[in-house]
N, C-alpha and C positions, 0 to 999 in steps of 0.2 A: 504495499498500499504506499510506504513510504518512498519506496523507489519510484512510482506510477507519479506521484503529486512532483518528485524531484526532478525528474525525465522533461514535466512540462514546464514552461517559463513560472519566473513567480510569481505569486498571487492565485498558484493552482491549488483548490479544493478537491478534496476527495467526494464523493458524492454519492446519490440514488441507491443500489442496490450495495457498495463498496460501504459507504458510510453506516448504512442498516446495522450491516456487519458488526464494522466497526465498535458500533455505537449497543451493541447487545439486542436489537431488535430483532432479530434474526440468528441463524447458525448455519445457514446457508454459506460457501465457499465458492466464489464468482471464479470462473475461469480468467474474466478479463479484469481491469480493476477500471471503475465511474469514476470521473473527475470532471470538474467543471473549470476552463482556463477562464484565464483574461482576456484568450483573442484565440488565434486560430492553431497555438502550437498545444503538439498531443494528436493532433485529428489523424499522422502516418505510423504512429509507433506501434508495433506491432503490441496487442496483449493489455490498449488500454482504450477505450470506451470513450471518447470523447460526445458533452454533453451541450448541446447550443439553448443553453437558457440563460435565465435572468442572473449576471453575478450575483453571490447572496452581499447583502451588505454586513455591517460585523456585527449585528445584533443577531445574523442566521446564521454565523460561523463561530463553532469554538474549535481547540485540541484538546486530544484525547490521544493519549500514550505517544506524545510528541508529533502527531499527524493534525495538518489542518483538514477540519472536514465540515462540513455544514450539520446547524443543531440537530435535535433530535424532529420540532416540529416542521422544520424546512426538508428534513430528512422523507419525513411523512408526505409531504407537499408534493415531494419530487417524485417520489414512486407511488403517486396518487396516479398518475399519468401513465407507468409502467405496469400498472398490475391491476389484475381482477378485485372482484368482490370479494374470496374469501382469502387471498393472501392479502391485501389494506386492510380486512377487519382484525386479521391476526395482528399484524403491523402497530396498530391501534390500543388490539387489546394487550400486548406487549409491552407498551409504553406506557399504558396505565399500571399493567404488575409492576412494575419498576419505579410508579410513581414520578413519571416524567410526563405522562400526557397534559397539556395545556392547550386548552383550545381558545384560550382569551389569543395568545402566541401562534397557534395555527391559522387565528382570523388573520390575523395580520400580516400573516405570510401571505394568506390567500386573497387579501386586501391590496395587493403592490402589482397587480397586473393578473393579464387572465393564464388560465394556466389548464394543462390536461386533466381529467377527472375528479375538476374541482365539485361537480354535482354531488359526486359517486363519493366522495370523503364526505361532504357536508351530512349527506346523508347519514351513513356510520355516525359520525360524530353526533347527528340531533341527540339518541337519548342520554349519552354523558351528558351532554348540557344541564340536564336535569339532576345531578347527582348533587349530591350539600354539599358537596367539597371541592374545591378549584380545581386540586388534583386528587380525583378519587382515589379513595383507599381499598386496594385489592391486592389477593397476596399472591392468588391461580390464576393461570388460563381459566379455571371450571367457575371463577367468581366471574372473573373479564368474560369469559362469554355469558350468563346468566344473568348476571345485574340489568344490560341495556335491554336483555327479551322482558324482562320486566317490567321496566320504565316503557316501552314499547305497546304493551298492553296497557299500557295506563295505569297501573295500579300506584299505592301509595309508594313512593322512595325509601327505601328503608336505610336506616343507617349500616356500616360496613365495618369490620372488623372492632369491635364494640368492646369495651373491657368493661367483664361487670364481676363485682366480688361479692361471693355466698359461700358461706358456713365456711369462710378463713381460707376458700381457694379463689381465686384471680382466674375468670375464664375469658376467653375471646371469642365474642361471636362473629360470624360471618357475615349474615344479613340480619340485622334484628326491626322488628316492628313494634316500639315499647310500646304505643298505644293500641295494639293489638295482642300484645304480653305473646310474640310470635316470635321466635327464633330458628332462623335456617341452617343448617350446618353443612358444609360443600366438602367430598367427603372422596379424594381420592388415595390412590392404590398406594401411592408413594405415604402417606400419612398414615392413613386409618386401616394399613391391610395388613397388619400384625397381630397378634394377640394380644398382646399389651393395648398395645391400641384400642383395640375391641372391647376390653373390659375399661379403661379407659373413658372412652364414649361413652360407657352403660352409665357407670357412675357419674356422668358431666349430664345427662339427659332426665338424669334420677334428680340431681339437684335442682336443675333448670325447672322442674315441672312442679317439686314441692315449695319454689318459690313462686309458684303461680305462672309459670311461661311455660305457654306449647309449642315443644320442639318436634321438628323433621328432618330428615339428612335427605340430598340427593347424591345421585353419585355424576360421576364424569362421564360413564356408559349413559345414565339417562339422557341428560343434558346435551349429548352426541346426536342420540340415535332418536329420540323423543320431545324433541323440546316445545312443545306448545304443549304438550300433556301436562309437563311438570311446571309451566307458568299458570296455564289451567287449575292442575292441584293447589298450587299456591295462593292461585286469587281466592278459592274457593275457603282455603284455610283461612283469609282474612276478611272474607266476608260474615266465617262464623262465631263473630265473637257478642 
């Protein structure tokens, strides 16, 4: 990545898929490096993909591991013109998991000129605008996938990753509707698939129930395979208060 930036003229910035890889927005390793140069430099260098787009202003640039690249927000906007719905949604979800999804910042980037894929990106961002925090607090792909689906359905917006102290235990609830006394836990196999986790989760549910909360667990397979059914079940739980 650094070699690609240095190979072009001064002022060249790592961008698009290469910036997404460097910033941790995805795990792909692309066969060519993507850059935005200040002029025509790098256009004929093997292994470098040159993008003729608006040169990022200073607030759309950062340095990561000694490499000058586009910020997370600018990278998402650039990738909107290169990605389909699923890939772009995953990039947004990963930014949310990393606590780096800043919709106001993305809007500022979009306001600086017409960009390919902007309507698609705005549609994907729409439910995230309704979250309670400027940068939503989600910790897993499961939470990042489920939360916008709940908002799109028009359900009350839950608080996310809320800490509760009950019976001397400190719990962090994935999705909490305090006024409905409903706690939803998202169970990924990597953290909930062991015997110890099973016993811990049962005890946790008992303590929450004793404190007056209704609890339910949602798995990644359910959100992946039957998202509408999961959302509708949660909607019925919220009505049953």
